[in-house]
VEXVO-572526 format. One record per residue (C-alpha): residue in three letters; x, y, z. Coordinates in steps of 0.25 Angstrom, whole numbers, padded with zeros to 4 digits, always signed. Last residue first. Layout:
# VEXVO-572526
ALAXYZ
...
# end
This chain:
# VEXVO-572526
UNK+0108+0140+0139
UNK+0094+0143+0137
UNK+0094+0131+0127
UNK+0080+0133+0122
UNK+0067+0125+0118
UNK+0060+0134+0108
UNK+0048+0142+0105
UNK+0037+0134+0110
UNK+0023+0140+0108
UNK+0014+0142+0120
UNK+0001+0140+0123
UNK-0001+0137+0139
UNK-0012+0145+0142
UNK-0017+0160+0146
UNK-0005+0168+0141
UNK-0007+0162+0127
UNK+0007+0160+0116
UNK+0017+0159+0126
UNK+0030+0157+0117
UNK+0039+0149+0120
UNK+0055+0143+0124
UNK+0058+0130+0131
UNK+0068+0130+0141
UNK+0081+0122+0140
UNK+0095+0124+0148
UNK+0090+0123+0163
UNK+0077+0114+0160
UNK+0065+0114+0152
UNK+0062+0129+0156
UNK+0050+0135+0150
UNK+0051+0148+0140
UNK+0045+0161+0139
UNK+0044+0168+0126
UNK+0040+0183+0122
UNK+0054+0188+0126
UNK+0064+0179+0120
UNK+0076+0187+0115
UNK+0073+0195+0127
UNK+0064+0189+0138
UNK+0057+0174+0142
UNK+0045+0174+0149
UNK+0050+0163+0160
UNK+0043+0150+0164
UNK+0054+0141+0172
UNK+0047+0129+0170
UNK+0051+0122+0184
UNK+0045+0133+0190
UNK+0032+0128+0186
UNK+0024+0140+0188
UNK+0026+0148+0176
UNK+0021+0137+0168
UNK+0008+0140+0177
UNK+0007+0154+0172
UNK+0008+0149+0158
UNK-0007+0142+0158
UNK-0014+0126+0162
UNK+0001+0119+0160
UNK+0001+0107+0153
UNK+0007+0112+0142
UNK+0017+0120+0146
UNK+0022+0106+0157
UNK+0022+0096+0145
UNK+0031+0108+0137
UNK+0039+0105+0149
UNK+0039+0091+0149
UNK+0042+0089+0136
UNK+0054+0101+0137
UNK+0060+0091+0150
UNK+0059+0077+0141
UNK+0066+0085+0129
UNK+0077+0089+0137
UNK+0078+0076+0143
UNK+0080+0071+0131
UNK+0092+0080+0128
UNK+0089+0088+0116
UNK+0091+0090+0100
UNK+0084+0100+0093
UNK+0074+0100+0082
UNK+0069+0112+0077
UNK+0056+0117+0069
UNK+0053+0130+0068
UNK+0049+0143+0071
UNK+0037+0142+0077
UNK+0043+0129+0085
UNK+0045+0114+0082
UNK+0055+0109+0093
UNK+0059+0095+0087
UNK+0069+0086+0098
UNK+0081+0078+0095
UNK+0084+0070+0107
UNK+0097+0069+0114
# end
């Protein structure tokens, strides 16, 4: 298990995640950085990009694996500009 520090707009939190989760997280963030726009993210099926509903309305997410997702706020529509909210266990 690797200690992973995640800084969000509200706080800095420390979590322990398995190394393969951290590596997949880094890969997904790299995909967000490399994509020219959110439409491209939506076309990468393995990301399972979705706009969230309910108490997470206004947020979007991409999949790390079957258990974890990265939740974020889209800051602009025309380019990738997101604020990471959390790496969350969806189960």
